[in-house]
PDB file of N, CA, C and O in Angstrom:
ATOM      1  N   MET A   1      -9.366 -11.219   8.921  1.00  0.00           N
ATOM      2  CA  MET A   1      -9.822 -10.199   7.997  1.00  0.00           C
ATOM      3  C   MET A   1      -8.677  -9.755   7.068  1.00  0.00           C
ATOM      4  O   MET A   1      -8.845  -9.720   5.849  1.00  0.00           O
ATOM      5  N   LEU A   2      -7.526  -9.421   7.644  1.00  0.00           N
ATOM      6  CA  LEU A   2      -6.408  -8.977   6.813  1.00  0.00           C
ATOM      7  C   LEU A   2      -5.853 -10.110   5.967  1.00  0.00           C
ATOM      8  O   LEU A   2      -5.483  -9.903   4.812  1.00  0.00           O
ATOM      9  N   ASN A   3      -5.795 -11.309   6.541  1.00  0.00           N
ATOM     10  CA  ASN A   3      -5.327 -12.463   5.763  1.00  0.00           C
ATOM     11  C   ASN A   3      -6.202 -12.691   4.554  1.00  0.00           C
ATOM     12  O   ASN A   3      -5.701 -12.942   3.458  1.00  0.00           O
ATOM     13  N   GLU A   4      -7.515 -12.605   4.743  1.00  0.00           N
ATOM     14  CA  GLU A   4      -8.444 -12.799   3.632  1.00  0.00           C
ATOM     15  C   GLU A   4      -8.239 -11.731   2.568  1.00  0.00           C
ATOM     16  O   GLU A   4      -8.251 -12.026   1.373  1.00  0.00           O
ATOM     17  N   PHE A   5      -8.051 -10.494   3.003  1.00  0.00           N
ATOM     18  CA  PHE A   5      -7.830  -9.390   2.068  1.00  0.00           C
ATOM     19  C   PHE A   5      -6.574  -9.654   1.239  1.00  0.00           C
ATOM     20  O   PHE A   5      -6.585  -9.520   0.016  1.00  0.00           O
ATOM     21  N   LEU A   6      -5.490 -10.032   1.925  1.00  0.00           N
ATOM     22  CA  LEU A   6      -4.231 -10.288   1.217  1.00  0.00           C
ATOM     23  C   LEU A   6      -4.340 -11.494   0.290  1.00  0.00           C
ATOM     24  O   LEU A   6      -3.836 -11.461  -0.832  1.00  0.00           O
ATOM     25  N   GLU A   7      -4.995 -12.557   0.750  1.00  0.00           N
ATOM     26  CA  GLU A   7      -5.167 -13.739  -0.101  1.00  0.00           C
ATOM     27  C   GLU A   7      -5.959 -13.405  -1.353  1.00  0.00           C
ATOM     28  O   GLU A   7      -5.681 -13.939  -2.427  1.00  0.00           O
ATOM     29  N   LYS A   8      -6.936 -12.530  -1.225  1.00  0.00           N
ATOM     30  CA  LYS A   8      -7.784 -12.162  -2.358  1.00  0.00           C
ATOM     31  C   LYS A   8      -7.034 -11.285  -3.369  1.00  0.00           C
ATOM     32  O   LYS A   8      -7.242 -11.420  -4.575  1.00  0.00           O
ATOM     33  N   HIS A   9      -6.177 -10.399  -2.892  1.00  0.00           N
ATOM     34  CA  HIS A   9      -5.584  -9.388  -3.766  1.00  0.00           C
ATOM     35  C   HIS A   9      -4.121  -9.628  -4.130  1.00  0.00           C
ATOM     36  O   HIS A   9      -3.625  -9.022  -5.080  1.00  0.00           O
ATOM     37  N   TYR A  10      -3.423 -10.489  -3.406  1.00  0.00           N
ATOM     38  CA  TYR A  10      -2.002 -10.717  -3.677  1.00  0.00           C
ATOM     39  C   TYR A  10      -1.810 -11.521  -4.954  1.00  0.00           C
ATOM     40  O   TYR A  10      -2.531 -12.483  -5.220  1.00  0.00           O
ATOM     41  N   LYS A  11      -0.818 -11.104  -5.738  1.00  0.00           N
ATOM     42  CA  LYS A  11      -0.418 -11.844  -6.934  1.00  0.00           C
ATOM     43  C   LYS A  11       1.094 -12.023  -6.857  1.00  0.00           C
ATOM     44  O   LYS A  11       1.821 -11.078  -6.552  1.00  0.00           O
ATOM     45  N   GLU A  12       1.553 -13.212  -7.128  1.00  0.00           N
ATOM     46  CA  GLU A  12       2.979 -13.511  -7.028  1.00  0.00           C
ATOM     47  C   GLU A  12       3.807 -12.662  -7.992  1.00  0.00           C
ATOM     48  O   GLU A  12       4.992 -12.431  -7.753  1.00  0.00           O
ATOM     49  N   SER A  13       3.199 -12.205  -9.059  1.00  0.00           N
ATOM     50  CA  SER A  13       3.915 -11.424 -10.066  1.00  0.00           C
ATOM     51  C   SER A  13       3.950  -9.929  -9.757  1.00  0.00           C
ATOM     52  O   SER A  13       4.393  -9.143 -10.595  1.00  0.00           O
ATOM     53  N   MET A  14       3.495  -9.522  -8.580  1.00  0.00           N
ATOM     54  CA  MET A  14       3.458  -8.099  -8.226  1.00  0.00           C
ATOM     55  C   MET A  14       4.859  -7.501  -8.173  1.00  0.00           C
ATOM     56  O   MET A  14       5.825  -8.153  -7.777  1.00  0.00           O
ATOM     57  N   SER A  15       4.934  -6.243  -8.583  1.00  0.00           N
ATOM     58  CA  SER A  15       6.180  -5.496  -8.423  1.00  0.00           C
ATOM     59  C   SER A  15       6.282  -5.039  -6.969  1.00  0.00           C
ATOM     60  O   SER A  15       5.324  -5.153  -6.204  1.00  0.00           O
ATOM     61  N   GLU A  16       7.443  -4.526  -6.601  1.00  0.00           N
ATOM     62  CA  GLU A  16       7.610  -3.999  -5.238  1.00  0.00           C
ATOM     63  C   GLU A  16       6.594  -2.886  -4.982  1.00  0.00           C
ATOM     64  O   GLU A  16       5.974  -2.835  -3.919  1.00  0.00           O
ATOM     65  N   GLU A  17       6.429  -2.003  -5.955  1.00  0.00           N
ATOM     66  CA  GLU A  17       5.484  -0.887  -5.830  1.00  0.00           C
ATOM     67  C   GLU A  17       4.065  -1.402  -5.596  1.00  0.00           C
ATOM     68  O   GLU A  17       3.355  -0.893  -4.729  1.00  0.00           O
ATOM     69  N   GLN A  18       3.655  -2.401  -6.359  1.00  0.00           N
ATOM     70  CA  GLN A  18       2.314  -2.966  -6.192  1.00  0.00           C
ATOM     71  C   GLN A  18       2.157  -3.641  -4.827  1.00  0.00           C
ATOM     72  O   GLN A  18       1.093  -3.562  -4.214  1.00  0.00           O
ATOM     73  N   GLY A  19       3.204  -4.296  -4.356  1.00  0.00           N
ATOM     74  CA  GLY A  19       3.165  -4.937  -3.045  1.00  0.00           C
ATOM     75  C   GLY A  19       3.024  -3.924  -1.921  1.00  0.00           C
ATOM     76  O   GLY A  19       2.274  -4.146  -0.971  1.00  0.00           O
ATOM     77  N   ILE A  20       3.744  -2.810  -2.025  1.00  0.00           N
ATOM     78  CA  ILE A  20       3.641  -1.748  -1.018  1.00  0.00           C
ATOM     79  C   ILE A  20       2.237  -1.165  -1.035  1.00  0.00           C
ATOM     80  O   ILE A  20       1.637  -0.926   0.013  1.00  0.00           O
ATOM     81  N   LYS A  21       1.729  -0.942  -2.224  1.00  0.00           N
ATOM     82  CA  LYS A  21       0.382  -0.390  -2.350  1.00  0.00           C
ATOM     83  C   LYS A  21      -0.645  -1.340  -1.743  1.00  0.00           C
ATOM     84  O   LYS A  21      -1.575  -0.895  -1.069  1.00  0.00           O
ATOM     85  N   LEU A  22      -0.488  -2.628  -1.972  1.00  0.00           N
ATOM     86  CA  LEU A  22      -1.403  -3.612  -1.392  1.00  0.00           C
ATOM     87  C   LEU A  22      -1.324  -3.584   0.131  1.00  0.00           C
ATOM     88  O   LEU A  22      -2.349  -3.652   0.810  1.00  0.00           O
ATOM     89  N   ALA A  23      -0.110  -3.483   0.666  1.00  0.00           N
ATOM     90  CA  ALA A  23       0.055  -3.431   2.124  1.00  0.00           C
ATOM     91  C   ALA A  23      -0.643  -2.207   2.708  1.00  0.00           C
ATOM     92  O   ALA A  23      -1.300  -2.300   3.744  1.00  0.00           O
ATOM     93  N   VAL A  24      -0.502  -1.070   2.049  1.00  0.00           N
ATOM     94  CA  VAL A  24      -1.164   0.150   2.538  1.00  0.00           C
ATOM     95  C   VAL A  24      -2.677   0.013   2.423  1.00  0.00           C
ATOM     96  O   VAL A  24      -3.406   0.408   3.333  1.00  0.00           O
ATOM     97  N   ARG A  25      -3.154  -0.542   1.314  1.00  0.00           N
ATOM     98  CA  ARG A  25      -4.610  -0.777   1.170  1.00  0.00           C
ATOM     99  C   ARG A  25      -5.121  -1.638   2.311  1.00  0.00           C
ATOM    100  O   ARG A  25      -6.173  -1.360   2.887  1.00  0.00           O
ATOM    101  N   CYS A  26      -4.383  -2.668   2.630  1.00  0.00           N
ATOM    102  CA  CYS A  26      -4.756  -3.592   3.692  1.00  0.00           C
ATOM    103  C   CYS A  26      -4.808  -2.861   5.035  1.00  0.00           C
ATOM    104  O   CYS A  26      -5.773  -2.999   5.787  1.00  0.00           O
ATOM    105  N   LEU A  27      -3.770  -2.089   5.326  1.00  0.00           N
ATOM    106  CA  LEU A  27      -3.719  -1.361   6.591  1.00  0.00           C
ATOM    107  C   LEU A  27      -4.820  -0.304   6.694  1.00  0.00           C
ATOM    108  O   LEU A  27      -5.351  -0.064   7.778  1.00  0.00           O
ATOM    109  N   LEU A  28      -5.159   0.321   5.579  1.00  0.00           N
ATOM    110  CA  LEU A  28      -6.225   1.324   5.596  1.00  0.00           C
ATOM    111  C   LEU A  28      -7.573   0.724   5.993  1.00  0.00           C
ATOM    112  O   LEU A  28      -8.466   1.433   6.455  1.00  0.00           O
ATOM    113  N   GLU A  29      -7.707  -0.590   5.806  1.00  0.00           N
ATOM    114  CA  GLU A  29      -8.944  -1.267   6.182  1.00  0.00           C
ATOM    115  C   GLU A  29      -9.133  -1.317   7.700  1.00  0.00           C
ATOM    116  O   GLU A  29     -10.262  -1.410   8.182  1.00  0.00           O
ATOM    117  N   VAL A  30      -8.037  -1.257   8.449  1.00  0.00           N
ATOM    118  CA  VAL A  30      -8.136  -1.456   9.897  1.00  0.00           C
ATOM    119  C   VAL A  30      -7.590  -0.312  10.745  1.00  0.00           C
ATOM    120  O   VAL A  30      -7.860  -0.263  11.945  1.00  0.00           O
ATOM    121  N   VAL A  31      -6.837   0.601  10.160  1.00  0.00           N
ATOM    122  CA  VAL A  31      -6.218   1.669  10.929  1.00  0.00           C
ATOM    123  C   VAL A  31      -7.141   2.884  10.974  1.00  0.00           C
ATOM    124  O   VAL A  31      -7.650   3.334   9.947  1.00  0.00           O
ATOM    125  N   GLU A  32      -7.344   3.399  12.169  1.00  0.00           N
ATOM    126  CA  GLU A  32      -8.159   4.598  12.309  1.00  0.00           C
ATOM    127  C   GLU A  32      -7.351   5.821  11.888  1.00  0.00           C
ATOM    128  O   GLU A  32      -6.135   5.856  12.072  1.00  0.00           O
ATOM    129  N   HIS A  33      -8.005   6.796  11.339  1.00  0.00           N
ATOM    130  CA  HIS A  33      -7.417   8.083  10.950  1.00  0.00           C
ATOM    131  C   HIS A  33      -6.428   7.969   9.800  1.00  0.00           C
ATOM    132  O   HIS A  33      -5.550   8.819   9.653  1.00  0.00           O
ATOM    133  N   GLY A  34      -6.558   6.946   8.996  1.00  0.00           N
ATOM    134  CA  GLY A  34      -5.806   6.843   7.753  1.00  0.00           C
ATOM    135  C   GLY A  34      -4.303   6.823   7.882  1.00  0.00           C
ATOM    136  O   GLY A  34      -3.746   6.256   8.822  1.00  0.00           O
ATOM    137  N   ALA A  35      -3.656   7.451   6.921  1.00  0.00           N
ATOM    138  CA  ALA A  35      -2.213   7.332   6.733  1.00  0.00           C
ATOM    139  C   ALA A  35      -1.388   7.879   7.882  1.00  0.00           C
ATOM    140  O   ALA A  35      -0.248   7.452   8.067  1.00  0.00           O
ATOM    141  N   LYS A  36      -1.919   8.802   8.653  1.00  0.00           N
ATOM    142  CA  LYS A  36      -1.083   9.383   9.702  1.00  0.00           C
ATOM    143  C   LYS A  36      -0.739   8.374  10.801  1.00  0.00           C
ATOM    144  O   LYS A  36       0.139   8.638  11.623  1.00  0.00           O
ATOM    145  N   ASN A  37      -1.405   7.244  10.826  1.00  0.00           N
ATOM    146  CA  ASN A  37      -1.095   6.193  11.795  1.00  0.00           C
ATOM    147  C   ASN A  37      -0.410   4.986  11.158  1.00  0.00           C
ATOM    148  O   ASN A  37      -0.375   3.905  11.747  1.00  0.00           O
ATOM    149  N   ILE A  38       0.130   5.169   9.967  1.00  0.00           N
ATOM    150  CA  ILE A  38       0.784   4.066   9.256  1.00  0.00           C
ATOM    151  C   ILE A  38       2.252   4.406   9.025  1.00  0.00           C
ATOM    152  O   ILE A  38       2.576   5.477   8.512  1.00  0.00           O
ATOM    153  N   ASP A  39       3.130   3.493   9.403  1.00  0.00           N
ATOM    154  CA  ASP A  39       4.553   3.575   9.080  1.00  0.00           C
ATOM    155  C   ASP A  39       4.876   2.386   8.191  1.00  0.00           C
ATOM    156  O   ASP A  39       4.467   1.260   8.474  1.00  0.00           O
ATOM    157  N   ILE A  40       5.609   2.639   7.119  1.00  0.00           N
ATOM    158  CA  ILE A  40       5.957   1.580   6.179  1.00  0.00           C
ATOM    159  C   ILE A  40       7.476   1.432   6.117  1.00  0.00           C
ATOM    160  O   ILE A  40       8.197   2.393   5.851  1.00  0.00           O
ATOM    161  N   GLY A  41       7.940   0.227   6.364  1.00  0.00           N
ATOM    162  CA  GLY A  41       9.344  -0.117   6.189  1.00  0.00           C
ATOM    163  C   GLY A  41       9.447  -1.087   5.028  1.00  0.00           C
ATOM    164  O   GLY A  41       8.648  -2.017   4.913  1.00  0.00           O
ATOM    165  N   ILE A  42      10.427  -0.870   4.170  1.00  0.00           N
ATOM    166  CA  ILE A  42      10.584  -1.695   2.981  1.00  0.00           C
ATOM    167  C   ILE A  42      11.910  -2.444   3.094  1.00  0.00           C
ATOM    168  O   ILE A  42      12.980  -1.842   3.188  1.00  0.00           O
ATOM    169  N   LEU A  43      11.810  -3.759   3.082  1.00  0.00           N
ATOM    170  CA  LEU A  43      12.989  -4.606   3.183  1.00  0.00           C
ATOM    171  C   LEU A  43      13.085  -5.439   1.913  1.00  0.00           C
ATOM    172  O   LEU A  43      12.222  -6.273   1.637  1.00  0.00           O
ATOM    173  N   SER A  44      14.127  -5.206   1.155  1.00  0.00           N
ATOM    174  CA  SER A  44      14.364  -5.942  -0.084  1.00  0.00           C
ATOM    175  C   SER A  44      15.605  -6.796   0.078  1.00  0.00           C
ATOM    176  O   SER A  44      16.533  -6.444   0.806  1.00  0.00           O
ATOM    177  N   LYS A  45      15.606  -7.913  -0.607  1.00  0.00           N
ATOM    178  CA  LYS A  45      16.748  -8.835  -0.538  1.00  0.00           C
ATOM    179  C   LYS A  45      18.030  -8.111  -0.927  1.00  0.00           C
ATOM    180  O   LYS A  45      18.111  -7.476  -1.979  1.00  0.00           O
ATOM    181  N   GLY A  46      19.034  -8.221  -0.053  1.00  0.00           N
ATOM    182  CA  GLY A  46      20.324  -7.622  -0.333  1.00  0.00           C
ATOM    183  C   GLY A  46      20.408  -6.129  -0.089  1.00  0.00           C
ATOM    184  O   GLY A  46      21.431  -5.514  -0.392  1.00  0.00           O
ATOM    185  N   LYS A  47      19.351  -5.530   0.455  1.00  0.00           N
ATOM    186  CA  LYS A  47      19.344  -4.086   0.693  1.00  0.00           C
ATOM    187  C   LYS A  47      19.013  -3.816   2.157  1.00  0.00           C
ATOM    188  O   LYS A  47      18.470  -4.673   2.855  1.00  0.00           O
ATOM    189  N   LYS A  48      19.347  -2.622   2.603  1.00  0.00           N
ATOM    190  CA  LYS A  48      19.023  -2.212   3.958  1.00  0.00           C
ATOM    191  C   LYS A  48      17.552  -1.821   4.039  1.00  0.00           C
ATOM    192  O   LYS A  48      16.932  -1.450   3.043  1.00  0.00           O
ATOM    193  N   LEU A  49      17.016  -1.913   5.240  1.00  0.00           N
ATOM    194  CA  LEU A  49      15.646  -1.480   5.499  1.00  0.00           C
ATOM    195  C   LEU A  49      15.537   0.009   5.226  1.00  0.00           C
ATOM    196  O   LEU A  49      16.366   0.797   5.682  1.00  0.00           O
ATOM    197  N   ARG A  50      14.510   0.388   4.481  1.00  0.00           N
ATOM    198  CA  ARG A  50      14.262   1.804   4.254  1.00  0.00           C
ATOM    199  C   ARG A  50      12.850   2.138   4.731  1.00  0.00           C
ATOM    200  O   ARG A  50      11.922   1.340   4.596  1.00  0.00           O
ATOM    201  N   LYS A  51      12.719   3.302   5.274  1.00  0.00           N
ATOM    202  CA  LYS A  51      11.423   3.751   5.775  1.00  0.00           C
ATOM    203  C   LYS A  51      10.818   4.714   4.768  1.00  0.00           C
ATOM    204  O   LYS A  51      11.473   5.647   4.306  1.00  0.00           O
ATOM    205  N   MET A  52       9.565   4.472   4.440  1.00  0.00           N
ATOM    206  CA  MET A  52       8.859   5.359   3.530  1.00  0.00           C
ATOM    207  C   MET A  52       8.517   6.642   4.285  1.00  0.00           C
ATOM    208  O   MET A  52       8.083   6.591   5.436  1.00  0.00           O
ATOM    209  N   SER A  53       8.710   7.774   3.647  1.00  0.00           N
ATOM    210  CA  SER A  53       8.422   9.048   4.297  1.00  0.00           C
ATOM    211  C   SER A  53       6.923   9.175   4.572  1.00  0.00           C
ATOM    212  O   SER A  53       6.087   8.589   3.885  1.00  0.00           O
ATOM    213  N   GLU A  54       6.624   9.953   5.588  1.00  0.00           N
ATOM    214  CA  GLU A  54       5.222  10.204   5.941  1.00  0.00           C
ATOM    215  C   GLU A  54       4.472  10.810   4.755  1.00  0.00           C
ATOM    216  O   GLU A  54       3.305  10.494   4.525  1.00  0.00           O
ATOM    217  N   GLU A  55       5.145  11.680   4.008  1.00  0.00           N
ATOM    218  CA  GLU A  55       4.525  12.318   2.845  1.00  0.00           C
ATOM    219  C   GLU A  55       4.156  11.281   1.782  1.00  0.00           C
ATOM    220  O   GLU A  55       3.072  11.338   1.202  1.00  0.00           O
ATOM    221  N   LYS A  56       5.070  10.327   1.529  1.00  0.00           N
ATOM    222  CA  LYS A  56       4.799   9.281   0.533  1.00  0.00           C
ATOM    223  C   LYS A  56       3.648   8.381   0.980  1.00  0.00           C
ATOM    224  O   LYS A  56       2.807   7.997   0.167  1.00  0.00           O
ATOM    225  N   VAL A  57       3.608   8.043   2.276  1.00  0.00           N
ATOM    226  CA  VAL A  57       2.525   7.202   2.780  1.00  0.00           C
ATOM    227  C   VAL A  57       1.201   7.928   2.616  1.00  0.00           C
ATOM    228  O   VAL A  57       0.215   7.329   2.186  1.00  0.00           O
ATOM    229  N   THR A  58       1.168   9.214   2.955  1.00  0.00           N
ATOM    230  CA  THR A  58      -0.054  10.010   2.811  1.00  0.00           C
ATOM    231  C   THR A  58      -0.467  10.105   1.349  1.00  0.00           C
ATOM    232  O   THR A  58      -1.643   9.949   1.020  1.00  0.00           O
ATOM    233  N   GLU A  59       0.501  10.360   0.472  1.00  0.00           N
ATOM    234  CA  GLU A  59       0.228  10.450  -0.965  1.00  0.00           C
ATOM    235  C   GLU A  59      -0.360   9.135  -1.488  1.00  0.00           C
ATOM    236  O   GLU A  59      -1.335   9.131  -2.239  1.00  0.00           O
ATOM    237  N   LEU A  60       0.240   8.041  -1.082  1.00  0.00           N
ATOM    238  CA  LEU A  60      -0.231   6.731  -1.524  1.00  0.00           C
ATOM    239  C   LEU A  60      -1.620   6.428  -0.972  1.00  0.00           C
ATOM    240  O   LEU A  60      -2.478   5.925  -1.698  1.00  0.00           O
ATOM    241  N   ALA A  61      -1.849   6.727   0.296  1.00  0.00           N
ATOM    242  CA  ALA A  61      -3.163   6.483   0.900  1.00  0.00           C
ATOM    243  C   ALA A  61      -4.240   7.297   0.198  1.00  0.00           C
ATOM    244  O   ALA A  61      -5.340   6.800  -0.042  1.00  0.00           O
ATOM    245  N   GLU A  62      -3.931   8.540  -0.131  1.00  0.00           N
ATOM    246  CA  GLU A  62      -4.899   9.386  -0.840  1.00  0.00           C
ATOM    247  C   GLU A  62      -5.183   8.833  -2.234  1.00  0.00           C
ATOM    248  O   GLU A  62      -6.332   8.830  -2.676  1.00  0.00           O
ATOM    249  N   LEU A  63      -4.149   8.367  -2.929  1.00  0.00           N
ATOM    250  CA  LEU A  63      -4.337   7.774  -4.253  1.00  0.00           C
ATOM    251  C   LEU A  63      -5.221   6.530  -4.160  1.00  0.00           C
ATOM    252  O   LEU A  63      -6.130   6.351  -4.971  1.00  0.00           O
ATOM    253  N   ILE A  64      -4.956   5.677  -3.180  1.00  0.00           N
ATOM    254  CA  ILE A  64      -5.740   4.452  -3.000  1.00  0.00           C
ATOM    255  C   ILE A  64      -7.200   4.793  -2.725  1.00  0.00           C
ATOM    256  O   ILE A  64      -8.104   4.200  -3.313  1.00  0.00           O
ATOM    257  N   GLN A  65      -7.426   5.746  -1.833  1.00  0.00           N
ATOM    258  CA  GLN A  65      -8.798   6.116  -1.500  1.00  0.00           C
ATOM    259  C   GLN A  65      -9.519   6.706  -2.708  1.00  0.00           C
ATOM    260  O   GLN A  65     -10.705   6.442  -2.907  1.00  0.00           O
ATOM    261  N   LYS A  66      -8.812   7.507  -3.522  1.00  0.00           N
ATOM    262  CA  LYS A  66      -9.415   8.066  -4.737  1.00  0.00           C
ATOM    263  C   LYS A  66      -9.739   6.956  -5.732  1.00  0.00           C
ATOM    264  O   LYS A  66     -10.820   6.945  -6.321  1.00  0.00           O
ATOM    265  N   GLN A  67      -8.813   6.028  -5.919  1.00  0.00           N
ATOM    266  CA  GLN A  67      -9.042   4.936  -6.858  1.00  0.00           C
ATOM    267  C   GLN A  67     -10.225   4.073  -6.417  1.00  0.00           C
ATOM    268  O   GLN A  67     -11.037   3.657  -7.243  1.00  0.00           O
ATOM    269  N   GLU A  68     -10.318   3.809  -5.122  1.00  0.00           N
ATOM    270  CA  GLU A  68     -11.442   3.005  -4.631  1.00  0.00           C
ATOM    271  C   GLU A  68     -12.760   3.742  -4.832  1.00  0.00           C
ATOM    272  O   GLU A  68     -13.772   3.135  -5.183  1.00  0.00           O
ATOM    273  N   LYS A  69     -12.742   5.050  -4.609  1.00  0.00           N
ATOM    274  CA  LYS A  69     -13.948   5.865  -4.821  1.00  0.00           C
ATOM    275  C   LYS A  69     -14.354   5.847  -6.296  1.00  0.00           C
ATOM    276  O   LYS A  69     -15.538   5.791  -6.628  1.00  0.00           O
ATOM    277  N   ASP A  70     -13.338   5.894  -7.180  1.00  0.00           N
ATOM    278  CA  ASP A  70     -13.590   5.904  -8.624  1.00  0.00           C
ATOM    279  C   ASP A  70     -13.832   4.503  -9.186  1.00  0.00           C
ATOM    280  O   ASP A  70     -14.119   4.349 -10.373  1.00  0.00           O
ATOM    281  N   GLY A  71     -13.716   3.476  -8.325  1.00  0.00           N
ATOM    282  CA  GLY A  71     -13.917   2.101  -8.777  1.00  0.00           C
ATOM    283  C   GLY A  71     -12.711   1.515  -9.474  1.00  0.00           C
ATOM    284  O   GLY A  71     -12.831   0.505 -10.168  1.00  0.00           O
ATOM    285  N   ASP A  72     -11.557   2.122  -9.306  1.00  0.00           N
ATOM    286  CA  ASP A  72     -10.318   1.657  -9.941  1.00  0.00           C
ATOM    287  C   ASP A  72      -9.354   1.197  -8.857  1.00  0.00           C
ATOM    288  O   ASP A  72      -8.337   1.845  -8.612  1.00  0.00           O
ATOM    289  N   ASP A  73      -9.671   0.078  -8.207  1.00  0.00           N
ATOM    290  CA  ASP A  73      -8.832  -0.375  -7.100  1.00  0.00           C
ATOM    291  C   ASP A  73      -7.943  -1.553  -7.481  1.00  0.00           C
ATOM    292  O   ASP A  73      -7.519  -2.320  -6.617  1.00  0.00           O
ATOM    293  N   ASP A  74      -7.664  -1.695  -8.769  1.00  0.00           N
ATOM    294  CA  ASP A  74      -6.821  -2.816  -9.203  1.00  0.00           C
ATOM    295  C   ASP A  74      -5.332  -2.526  -9.108  1.00  0.00           C
ATOM    296  O   ASP A  74      -4.506  -3.398  -9.375  1.00  0.00           O
ATOM    297  N   GLY A  75      -4.988  -1.296  -8.727  1.00  0.00           N
ATOM    298  CA  GLY A  75      -3.578  -0.966  -8.559  1.00  0.00           C
ATOM    299  C   GLY A  75      -2.861  -0.625  -9.842  1.00  0.00           C
ATOM    300  O   GLY A  75      -1.631  -0.639  -9.874  1.00  0.00           O
ATOM    301  N   ALA A  76      -3.585  -0.319 -10.900  1.00  0.00           N
ATOM    302  CA  ALA A  76      -2.961  -0.080 -12.195  1.00  0.00           C
ATOM    303  C   ALA A  76      -2.178   1.219 -12.246  1.00  0.00           C
ATOM    304  O   ALA A  76      -1.145   1.288 -12.913  1.00  0.00           O
ATOM    305  N   ARG A  77      -2.643   2.244 -11.561  1.00  0.00           N
ATOM    306  CA  ARG A  77      -1.948   3.524 -11.629  1.00  0.00           C
ATOM    307  C   ARG A  77      -0.736   3.534 -10.704  1.00  0.00           C
ATOM    308  O   ARG A  77      -0.764   3.005  -9.593  1.00  0.00           O
ATOM    309  N   SER A  78       0.305   4.142 -11.194  1.00  0.00           N
ATOM    310  CA  SER A  78       1.560   4.207 -10.447  1.00  0.00           C
ATOM    311  C   SER A  78       1.550   5.406  -9.520  1.00  0.00           C
ATOM    312  O   SER A  78       0.854   6.388  -9.775  1.00  0.00           O
ATOM    313  N   TRP A  79       2.317   5.328  -8.449  1.00  0.00           N
ATOM    314  CA  TRP A  79       2.432   6.440  -7.502  1.00  0.00           C
ATOM    315  C   TRP A  79       3.870   6.821  -7.251  1.00  0.00           C
ATOM    316  O   TRP A  79       4.135   7.828  -6.594  1.00  0.00           O
ATOM    317  N   GLY A  80       4.783   6.058  -7.746  1.00  0.00           N
ATOM    318  CA  GLY A  80       6.194   6.419  -7.660  1.00  0.00           C
ATOM    319  C   GLY A  80       6.846   6.129  -6.332  1.00  0.00           C
ATOM    320  O   GLY A  80       7.181   7.050  -5.587  1.00  0.00           O
ATOM    321  N   ALA A  81       7.032   4.850  -6.024  1.00  0.00           N
ATOM    322  CA  ALA A  81       7.706   4.463  -4.771  1.00  0.00           C
ATOM    323  C   ALA A  81       9.026   5.101  -4.771  1.00  0.00           C
ATOM    324  O   ALA A  81       9.793   4.932  -3.822  1.00  0.00           O
TER     325      ALA A  81
END
């Protein structure tokens, strides 16, 4: 299920922000109780692992859910990683 979701929505030209948003969208499909059960770690080439704050994960999850409700789930709006 998650592989299919990622294959359908992943684009090689995605920015880091878009990739994080896609990962959260994917996790929201399977995680109960939304963002409070999601931890996001971001690993970039040449950089240390950074953990996204709980507030940022919640903010992003709420934005994704609003966009999906509004029919705008293409990831066009920024959320400020």
